[in-house]
Structure formats: structure tokens, C-alpha cells
N, C-alpha and C positions, 0 to 999 in steps of 0.2 A: 505496497499500500503508500502511494506516494504522497510526504505529509509535505505539503507547500507554505504553510507559514512561516514566514520570514525571520520569528521571533525569536530570539535566541534567548532560555533563559538558564544564566548564571548557575553553575555549582552551589555559590553561596544561597542561593532562592530554593534551590531542589534540597538543597539539606532540614528547611524548613518542612519541607513536606515527603523525607524518607523517615522507613524504621531503623533501627537497628539493623538489619540483614541489607540495606541499602535498596531498598524494594518501596515505589509510589505510595502513599497513603490516598490517595486523588487520582483522580482521572487526568491523563496527561492534560487537556484541554480545560479543566479546573485549574489546574497550578500554574498554564500560561497565564488563562484572565486573570487569578491574583498577583501573578507577576506584574502582570501591567499594572494593576491598580497600583499597589507597593511602590514601582517604582515609579511612576506619575507621581504620587501622594512625596515620595522623597522630592521629589523633583519641587514641585509645590513649594515645600515646608523651608527652600532656601532659602527665599527672600522674607519670611518668615521670621526664620534664625537671626540673619545677619538686619532684623530690624530691631529684635529685639538685642543683638550683643550693642547695637551701637548704640540707642536709647533706653536702655534699660542696664548695659554693662555689665551684666553676673557675667562669668565667667564662659567659656566656654564649656566646659562640662556643665554645668547647671543648666544651662541651655539647652545641650542634648537631656541631661535627667529628667528635665520638666517634661520639653515632650515627647521622652520616652514613659513619662506616668500618662501623661493627656492621653497616647495612642493606647494602655493597656488598659481604660476602662471600657466595659461594655458598649459604651454608649460609640465608640470610637468606630465600629462596623470591622476592627481587625483583629487576629490573633495574636497572643501577648508575645509567640513567636516572631510574626511579622511584626509587629508592634520593633521591637529586636530588630528585624535585619530593615526595616525602613527609619532606624535613628544612626545603623553603622553605617546603610548608602546614605543619609544622611548628612553623615561624617566625611563621607567619603569625597563625596562633591564640594562640600565646604574647605577640605582638606585640612579637616579641624583631628586633631586624637581621639579616639574617642576612648570613653569610660565605659568601666563599667557597669552593664546596663542590669539591674536589678527588679523586677517586675513587684509593682508595690505588694504587699500581704493586705489580701481579704480580710476586715474586719467578721472576725466572729460573734455569732446572732447573741455571744451571751454577752460580750465584750462592748456591743454598741448599744445594747440595753442599761447596761447600768451607766449612772451620773461616776462624773472622773472626780477623784480620791482628797481632799486636798489636802495638802503639807505642809 
């Protein structure tokens, strides 16, 4: 079967959808579509990150970590592994050092229901 799709999905993105045996966990067309979305999002975030850097003047690391935290929310529409790939790609596009990206830990229902302790 001939695949005339011209989009090359890089190995770094394929790893997001590859199991420990090296097999894709989703159909190739689906992975390609997610790659296009994530690559486009990384490209669109370049200007936003540059604006944050020049206006708010936090560190490059802080900007990338904030963007990552935002992308790790359910409302973002991307999976946590995709969020990490997007921010890593964003760092490449900006020629910034990419920090270690740790997804925010979800609050447990018990922790969220209790008021903070006065200290």
C-alpha cells in the first residue's frame, strides 16, 4: 500500500505513542494528526513565550514550566505526554534550554475538601 502523506513524524513524537515493545498505541493516521496539532501549537506558542519573556521578564525556565503546567490541564485538549513534547519542541524553536518538565500532581479529593491548616 502506498502512503502519499508527506508529513514526517519525528521519532521524538512517535515515542509519545509507542509502547515499551516499540509498537504504536494508536493508528498511524491518528498519531500523524496529533503530531500536526502539537507541532502547530508549539509554533503558535513561540510568540507568546517571547512576549512573556520581554514583558514579565521571568526566566526562560519559568515560562516553559508555566506553559507546561497550563498544557497539562484537562481543558488544554492535549495529553500530558503531548504537553511535554510541545514544550520541549517550543524550547527548541526558541533556542532555549528546556528544563525538566514535571506534570503537576492532581489534588486528591480528600486534600481538596479540607481547608488549609493555620500555622
